[in-house]
N, C-alpha and C positions, 0 to 999 in steps of 0.2 A: 061898845060893849057884846048887844046884845047880835054882831054882827060876826062880834070876832070868837061867842061862844058856839057858838049854832058850827064854825069853821071847823074847830077844833072836837067840837062832836063827834062830827061823819069823817075829821079825818082819823078819830079814836074806829070807827065800826068800820074806814077802808083796810085801815093796820090788822083789826082781827077778821077781817074777809083774807084779806092778804095769806096773816099765817096760815089761818087756815088751808088756805090752798094749796102754800105750801107744803104742809104735812100731807095733804095725802095722794099731790104726786109722790113722796118720795114713797109711802105706802106701796104704792100703787109700782112705783119703779121695782122696788126688796122682792114685790112679791113675784112681778112680772120675770125679773132676774133669779128667783125661785123655780117659776118655770119654768122660763129659759132650761135653769141650770139641772134640770132635774130633767128637761129631754132630752138633753146631752147624753149626760150618763145610763138613761133608760137606750137608748140610741146606739151610746157605744157597747152597752154592758150584750144589748141582741149580736151585733158583732164578731165579738172579742168570746176565743178560748173558751169553755165553762172551764178550766183548772186555771185562770187567770182569777186569782179572787180580791186581786187588789182592789181593783173596784163599785163589788157587789154593793155596799152597803153607806155609799158616797152619795147621798142621794139629796142632801139638805144643806146651804149653806150652812147651818147650824152642826150640824152634821158634822160638815167641812170643818169649822171651826171646833170642834168637840175631839174630832179627828187629831189637829192639830196641837194643841194641846196635852194628849195622851203621847203621842210621838216625841216632843219635848221634854214631858217628865219620862218617857224611857231613855231619851238620851241621856239625860242628868243622870239618870243610875248608873246609866254605861260606861262612863266617867269614872263617877267614886268605884267604880266597879275596877275598873281599869286603871283609877291612879290607887287603890289599892293591892293591886295584882304587882305594880310598878317600884310596891315597899316590898312589898314580899321579894320580890325579884332580887332589889336593894340589899336585904336583910339577908337571903343565899349567899350573896356576893361576898360578903363584908366574912357570913360564918364559913364559908366552904371559897378558898379560891381555886380556884380554874388553871388549871396548866395550859402555860401559856410557849407559844412555838416558837422558840427567840431566831431570827433568822441568822443565814450564815454571815459569818463577817467577812470581808475581803480579806489578800495580806494587804502590808504594809508594803510597799515595795521598795529596793533602793536598800536596804543597811546595808553599812557596809561591811567588811571581811572585818570576819571576828578570830581572826588571824592575824593577819594586817596589820590591824587600826584596832585592834579590842579597845581601847582608853574611849579611841571617838568612838565605839558602836555603843559605850553605856553613856554618853550623852547625847542633849538636844530630843531624848526622845524618850516616854514612859506609854503607861497601860492607856492611858488615854490617849495620847496621839495617834495611837491604830485601830477609835474604834469609830475617829472623824469619818464620815459618810462623804461622799464626791459630792465636790459643788464647783457649779457652773460661775468660770470669772466670769461672762457676757453679763447673769441675771443679775442685775444689781437692782436692788427694789431697799429703798430709806427708809423708814419708821415715821409712822405717827406719833412718836411721844416726842423723838429728839427733832423734827424735822416739821419746816415749817409748811404753810402751802406754796410757796414759792420755791422751794430746794427742794419738795416735791416732783412740781412740776415740771421743773432741770434738774432731773434726781446727776446725771452723767454731769455738767457743766459743777455740780458743786465739788460733786464726788470728785473730780481729775482738781478741782479750787482747793481742795479739805486736804489734799496730799501731803506728808511731811517733804521739808522741802530741803534738798540736800545743796551742797557745794565741791563743784568739779571744775578742779584745779587744771590751771592748760599750763606746760610746763616745754612747751618750747625753743621759750628764752635759757630754761637750765640746761635745757639741752647742748643748748649750741657752745655754753661754756666749759662743760663736760669734758674735765683733761682724755676722757678713751675717744672722742669722736678727734679734738685734736691733735692726737699721736693720732688716730685713721689716715686722718689728713695730709699729716706731714708723712705716713708710710705712701700711700698714695701718690703724692709728691714726688715725694723721692724715686719711687720705683719708676715713674714718668721721666724724670730727665734723665736716669740713669740709661732709657730707654732711645733717648734721643739724642744727638751727635753735635745737640750747642751744650755749654759748659760752663756757663756763663752766670754769674750771682743772679742777674737780671730773668732771666727766663725760671729759674727756680722760685722767684716771689712768683711770677709771675701763675706759673703753676697751680703753686699755693694760695694766691688766689683766689684763682677760679676751680678749684677744689674745694675751696670755701662754701661759695656759690651756688654750686652744685648739691653740697653737701644743706645747703638751707634751701635751695628746694626740695630735695627729696623730703626733707625734714616736712616743709608744707604742704608739701602733699600728699604725704603719710597719716599726718596726725589730724584726732579727735577735732570736733570743736561743739563738743556735750553739751548742749543747753538746757536746762528746765523747764522753761515754758514753752520750748518744742517740744518735749517730753510728754508735760500735760497736752498741752494742743493734740496733737496726734493722741492723744491717751481718747481723748474726749471724741474725736474724728474715728476711730474704728469700734467704737462704742457704738454708733452708727452703722459704718459700714460691715462689720464682723459677720453681727445677724442677717445679711445678706446673702450671702451666701454659707456662712459654716451656723449648723441647727446648734451646738453650744463647742465651748474649748472649754475640757474637763482639767482639773486640779485637784490634790489631796489635800484638803486643808490642817492636815497634822505636819502635812510635809514644809508646804508653807511656813509652819510657826515652830519649822526645825530653821530654817534661813530667816527669820526672826529672829531668831536665839542667837545664832552664828552672825548675825549682822552686829549684836552691841558686845563681840569681840576684838574690836578694834582690827579685827589682822583679812588682807585682801579675799574677798571668795573668788575664786578660779571654779567661772563654770565653763565644762564642758557638754556641749549637747552632742548626742548623732545628729549628724544633718543629713534632710528628707527634701526641707524644699528653703526658696529664700523667707519663707513667712516665720519659719523657726525664729531667727534671731529678731523678728519685732514683736511676736509674741511672746520669745521670752522676759524680753522688756517691757509687755504691755504689764504681764503677770509680777515682774516684780514692784514697779516704777507703781501698782495698785493696791499693791500690799505694803507700803513703803518698809520695800530693799531696795539699797542706793543698786540702780540702775551702772550697770555694766559696760568698759572700753570693748569694743566687738572687734575681728580680724575679719577683717573683709578681703575678700579677694578683689586684685586693681581690676581687673572686668566689669566690678560693676559700677566704675566712677565715674559712670554713663553723666551728661546734662541734666540737669533740676535732680533728679532721683538721688544721682552720686553727694551732692551738696545735702537732701534731706541725710542721710544715713547714715554721711556723715556729724548731722546737725545730732542725730538719736546716739550715737557715739560709737559707729563703725569709722577707724584704722587701718584707708588702706595699705594693703601689702602686699606684693610680687607672689606670685604662687612657685615660682622657681628663679633668682635668679641669676642673668645672665651676663659672663664672665666677659670683663673688658681687655680684647686683645689676648684672648687666651690666658688670663690671667683671674682672682679668685676677686671679686666685690667687695674688697676691704669696705670700703665705705657706709657702700648702702647697708652692711652687712652692722657694718660702728654704729648706724644714727638707726638702722633698727631695734639695736638692743639697747642703747644708749636710753630711745625713746620711751622701751615697754618697763625698765629699771624706776628712771623718773615716775611713770603712771603709777608704778607697785608703791614707791615711797611718798609718794602724794598720799596714796590713799585711796587710789584707785581702785575698783571689782573688775574683773578682765573675762572676757568670753571669748574663746576658741575652738574651733573644729578638728580635732585628733582627727580624723578619717579627710580634712584638705576640704576635698567637695563635696558635693553631694549623693551619695547613693544611687547608683543607676540601676540594679540590680534586686534589690529592699534588704540584702541583707546588708550588714557592718562590715564596713571596708574595713582593709588596714591601716591602723595606725602613722602616722606622721609625725615626725619627733621635735621638729623645729622649731613651733614656740614654747612648748614645752621644756623643752630646753631649758630657751631661755630664763625662764619661771625656778625649772629650779640649781640652773646657778642663780640666778639670783639669793635663791635660801643660800649653797651652797658656802659663797661667798659675802653674808651679812648685810646685805643689803633691806633684805626680807626679816625678822624674827623668824614669823611663819606663812603657811594659807593655806586658808582650808579647799579640799579639793569638792567637788561640788559632779559628780556626774550627772546627764538630765538624758532622759531618755523621749524621744516624740512620737509619735503615731500618728496619720490620718487614715480618716474611712478608706478617704478619695485623696491622693495626690495634686495636690492644685497647680502644680507648677506641671501639668501632664505626663507625657510620658518621654521614656528614653528609650520608644524605639527607633528612631534614626539613627543614631548612634552606635545604638547595641547590632544593626545592620551597617555596619561600618563608616555609615554618613561621617561626614565632618561635622564638629559641633556649632551650632550657629552661635552669631556671637552678640552681646546684649546689647541692645540699641535704645536710645526713646520713643521711638515710634514701635520697637519690637513690646519695650516695657507698657503703652500704653495700650495697645494693641489686646494685650495680656491681662491686663485689669479691669476691662471692658468685659471681657472674656470669663473671666475670676466672676465677675460683680451679679452676673445674668448667668450664674450657676449654680448647682445644690452637690457641696465637697461633705457633704452631714457631717462627724462628730471630729475633733479632733483634743484628744490626749498628751496631759504633758508628765512625768513624774522625775522630780524635784529628789534626787536618790540624798542618803544621808552625809551630812556635809564631814569629810575628814582630814586627819593634819599631815600636814604633807613633811613634816619634820619625824613624828611617828613612824609615817612609811617606807622612810631616807632611812628611818633608824632597822625597821625593822629588815630590809631587805639586806643592810650590809651589814648584822649582826657579824656574819661569818667574812667577809670579804673586809672592811675592819676600812673603810671608806673615809675619809677626814672631811670633815663638816664644819661650816661657819666660821669660815675667815684663815681656816690652815692652809699651808702654802700648798702649791695644786700642779702636780708635771699637767700642763696643758699643750697639744698635741691639735692639729691641723689633721680632719673628717677628707680623706682622699675627693667626696665630693664637691664641685666647684657652686654648683647650678643648683643643689640641693639646701633651704635656711635649714638643714640641719647639718650639714654641711661647713661649719663655722669655727673658726678661730679658739671659739669663748668654749665650747665643746670639748670639754674633756673627756682621753681616750676610757679613762678607768671611771668617767660615772653613765660613757654609752651606754652599755646594758641597766645601767638604774632607770635610766629615761625610758631603755625600751619596754622593762618590764610594767613599771606604772602606767605608761600607755598601754598596752596590753588588756592591761587588772584592771584599767575605764573602761574602755572599750567592752570587753568579757560581761562588766559589771551595768553594762547601759543596755547590752542587747538582754541580758537575765530579769532585767528590770521594766522590756518595752512588752508595752498592755499590747493584748491581740483583738482588733478589732473585728466586725462580723466580715467586712470584706475579706482577709484575711482565712481567717476559717472554711467559708465558702469556696473562693478560690483554691484552698490545701484540698480540700476533699474532692473536691471537680477535678483536678490534676493530678489527684494522686491514688484515689477513687474509683472516680465517676468517669473516668474521661468521653465516654461513649455514652454519657450522660443517665439522670437516676429522676426514680419520679419523685414529687416532696415527702412521701414519707419513708420513703426510704435515707431521702438526706435529715431529714426528722430526725431519726434515729442514731444515722454516724456521727450529727454536731453534736447530740446529746454525749453520746458516747468517749465522740473529744472534750466537751467540757468538764466531763467524772476527770478524762484521765487527764490536763492542765488544774485543775483545781486538786489532784493531788502532787501533783508540781509543784504547788503552790507560786502556777501561771495565773498574773492577774485577766482576766477580762474587761473590753473594751464593752460589753453588754450585759442586757440582763432580758427575763422577759420567756417567757415558750421560745422555745427555737422553732418553729415552724414559721411566726413573727419576725423573728431574726434571719430567716434565710427570705421570705418575703421579701422584707426590707431591703438586706444585701444582693438579693436578684437586681431589686430594680435600680439603686445606688449603682451597679457594678455598669447597668446597661446593655442591651442589645447588642455595642458592640464587641463585649469581652463574657456576657453569659444570654444564652436564650432561651424562650419556658416556647411552650406547647406543647397540645394536643397528644397521647396517641393511645385511641383504643379510649377513649371517654379520662384519662389519667391525665396529670399532670407535670412533664419532663421540663426538666432542667436541665439543661446541656452547653458542655464550654465550646467556646470557639478556638480548640487548640489547634488554630493554623498559624501558621504563618501570617502578617506581623501581630497579632490579636496576643497570642501562644505569648510573647514576650513581656506584654501589661499585665497578662493575667499570674506570669509566673511572678515580678514584682509582690504581690499581694501575696503569694502563694510564699513567698523565702521568706517572710516573718517565724513561722512557725515551721520551715525547713530546719532554716537553725533551730528552734527548738532540738529535732529531733537528729540532728545531724549525729552526735554520735551514738545513736539508739541503731543509725541506716550503716555506721560504719560497722559496727557489731553484725549486722544482720550478714553484709556480703562475705564481709572475712566468717562466717560462721558455713554460708554456700562451698567459699573456696577447701576451707578447707576438712567438713563432713567428709568418713569413709562413706562408703555403699551399705554400709550395715546403719546408716549414723548415727557412728562416736568419732567425738570432735577432742582436739588433745587440745589443754588448756594450754602449755607455753605453743604450740604449736600458732593457737587461734591467737592465742596475746601479741606476739609474732609478724602476725599477716596484720593486727587493725593497726600497731603503731605504727608498719608501714605505708600503708595509708591513710592514714594521719600524718603523716609526714607528705604524703602526697597534695593533701589537700591542705594543706599549712598556709595558703593564702588565702583557700575561702572561707575558714569559720579557725574560732578562739576557742577551743575546743574547753582546755581547764585556767583556773587563774595561774598564771604565772610563782603564786606561792605552794601550789599544788606540786606530787607528783604527777602525771599527767597516764604514766602506767595503772598507780592504783582508785584515779579518774575511770581508767576503762573498767577494770579491776571489782569497779561499784556497779555501773552500768549493765554489769553479763548480770552481775548477784540481783541487778532491781528487776530486768524483763527474767529471769529466773522463775520471783516471786510473784512479781507481777503477771507475767504471762503466761507462767509454764513453758519457755522456750527447751528445754531438758526435761527431760524425764531420770530420778537417780532411783537409785534401791531403799533412800528413804530419804524424801526433802526434806533438804532444809529450811525449817519457819523463817520467820521472818527475825526473830528475838537471835539465831544462831549467823543469819547475812547480816546482824547487825554488828555483832562481836566479834563475827572473821572483817567485816570493814575499819574495826576498832583496829583489831588487830595488826592489819596493814598500814593502817599510819604509827602503828609503832612498831613496823620494821618487824615483825615478829616471821622468821627465816621458815619455822619449824612448821609454823602452822603452816604458809605459804605451800612451804614442798610438802605438806600433805594433802594441801587442798591440788597442787599441780600435778602426783602421782597417778586419781584418780580419773580417768579419760568423761566426759560427760556425752550424756543416748540423746540425741534427739528425742523431743514429745513430735508423734504423729498424731496429732490429737488437729481436726481441722481447726480448729479455731488458730492454737502455736503457728501450725503451717502458714495458715493464711496474712496472719500479722510477720513471720517475719519476709513472707512476698512481697510485705505493702510498704516494709518498711526500708527495702531493696533497693526500693522503686526511689525512693526521694533524692536521694545525690546524685544517681545515673546519666540526667543529663550532664552533669561535672565530668563524671568520668569520660562520655561519650566525648565532648570535647576535649579532653586533654589526650586523648588518645587519637581521637584526629590530628591533633597538634602536632601529638609530634609523629604521629605517620606523615603529614606537610613536610617532613622541616629535610626530608630526602633533594629539598629543591634548592635546598642549603650546600647541598655535598659540590665542592669546588669553583663556588660564588657565592656573592652575598645579595641580600636583598634587603630595601629600605624598609620600616616599621607597615603602614599603611601595606606596600605591595605583598608583605610576608601575611598581612592579616587578609586584606583581600583574597589570597592562594587558598587559604586556610577555611573562612569561609564559603568559598563557591567548594570546596572537598567534602565541608559538612552538610551543604545540599545536591549534592547529587548525590552521598553517600544516603542520604535521605529518600530521596528521589527514586534509587536502585531498593529502597527496603533496609538494606546494611545500617540503618537507625534506626530509631526507634523514636525518639521525642524533639519534637520542633524548635522548642528552645534550647538546644544545644548550639543555634546559630545563636551567637552572644559574642560580645565585641573583651568585657570586660575579665569572660576565664579565661577565655585564647591571652589576655596578655599577662592573667598570673600564669599561665602553664609555660607561657616563653619564661616569666621570671623564675620560675622552679627551674626549669631546666638550666635554666643562668647557674641558678646553685649551684645544679651536681653537674656543673661542667663543662657540659654541654653545649651550649650556645654561647657566645662574648655578643657582645652589642658597645658601640662606639657613637657615641651622641655627640656631636658638633653641630650649633646654629638651630637650635629647636627641630634635627633632624637625627633619625636614628639607625645606621646600619646594624644590623645580625648575619652570623656568619658565624659555622661551622668550627670549633677547638682544631688547632693544628690537630690533635692527639685522635682524633672524636671524627674527623673531616668526611668519613665513608659509611655507604651503606649499612653495611654489618652491625655499627656500631649505632647506625638511627633503629636499625629493626630492632636490636638490642630493648633498645627505647622505649621503644611500639610496646614492647612484647611484656615490659615491665609496669608500662600501666593497664594494657590493654588484656591482660587478665582478671585485673577488676572487673573488668567491660561483659568476661564472657561466662561469668557468673548467674546474670542472669539471661542467660538466653534459654 
């Protein structure tokens, strides 16, 4: 016990000593840190600038702590003051509403014609529809509230799974039992029997059986096998692939809502897009499917019926048709036509939507092509004979910043079109997936009633509709789909008017992309190049002009950014960027063959300004030396040039009077561009009054207006604008003039189409080389073909077609040099105005 007590006492002494030692060490360390800190600050203060007072008074750790507390206190007071200031600002905002700058709204493109379809125009659209912002179809982001983790992770898979399911009935068996097809089989067999040497009944039965087999083979080769599963699977694949080469696919939600409402009417929707790319129908079906609108059956050329891809397209809704029906033994192929018409009628009766391209094929020039009437005539006849109660027509405008299919330069230079093959398709897809094509814009125009449109066009003609007996006549053509037995002569003009109205509507609603604007400015204003600054100013002016015309733009932002973006997208093959004297210069590659592709992009805007260009050329022709212009002579010259270019542009709606449209264009140029000077200039209100008077055929006002000659404005801006407008369509006039000039080679002889076109192309290039022609883009096959078609209509040319060959020769009364020279002078006078 004593030993234990001694041990405890020693331990207490040890703990006391150890504690005293720890306290001494801590005090020494604190003192040492304090000394070291003072030395550091003294040294720093000695070598720091005298005017820097941040460290003058920081001498000890205690002072540092005090400084930290003061800083914290000041910071706390600062936050209190800031909160108070915010509350005061919030009070000011509530009491005094600031003026908000409302951004300019985009025009809702594609509203139906207020004259032809006034009732349809009032339906499916409201004020809210117009206010929607554009939507990127590829940007699908599910909401957090309605979707779980898996749905958000596999959003695209979830999207296609939740789509509305539609029934797509097959009608092949119904078609084979149809009386019309049976009658066509019997008629074809009877013709073959009468043309043969045999006359026994057994041979006739054999012919009947063979034609039945052929009808079945044609039907199964033509029909679509539209599959809901394949549509959904392809939609999921497209969600993954499209972002690889397209930055976005833009559509207007208001237009999509109109389609959804139209789909609830149980009437078939007939989609009628402009055709620019093979991607058109795939993207249209993709957009419709993902917005729960029934996917349409799509009329596709039989050139796309290639291994694998043909079957894929068939499953996505394509039904394959011949673009030109080959006559059998010099006769019409009644059997093929009956199969096609019966199949389409039964599809409409079964509730399918349909889609086909009125232009027939893809545009090779960037301008809308003249419509082909064949398939639309089937739709109209199906309505006329009561197969369908009505249909809703939906014009569709499509545009790309950069064309996905490549360019059509080879074809425009006269080289034959390359046929679609499996290998070429794979190669093309691989190239596309590794390229950048920018943005794709699609505008679904307002659906309008076929019944209402037919009624409007037939008010004065009294054409019977729905089941009333019609006199059906054969069309002279044996190879075109329009040359069918089912097209009545009395409805021919109706089909043509509706077709042209739809193409006009599509062209009007086509959005202008950045590449269109840049190519247009470079080819029409700055062929020799321009500085970035000049291009930006010109683009600003162009945007103002297009906004005034309610033409929607497929781009936004500052013009300098738009120019740089478009230059990069078009690439050095079309536009070159270089530095000259320290300034960035943009130059177009305005030589063959590059200029043909650049013209493709420019032609979107050339179409928009075509009528103004025609007016400018006519003014230059009729203006006297003193600068006066006779109104009557001006109108006659404009209409004459419109007639020359009738296969290039649709300048007015079929429901409009072209002369009134021309007068309105002249008035517009007078007010906005001041091209004419009068003793007392008309205000916009007076111009509007005159335009309304013309619509009511106020002859007194017209006569008073035409008696007074116009005086050209010699102001520099007005003169330069007229000169700019003249150049827009001058490449086309050059092509037409040289085509007429080359017809001398047909005097006393005939030429095949490809030989004649090659001769014309060679003559154009020869005159380009010697300086007689100015525009390299005049070398283009499509305008040459349109010119030949025009000269046929003018009764200068004849064309005989047989076995896919076309033979041209001059008409008997025009088969001389003098007649050809007169034709050349008739066209060339418009070109002379620009020299």
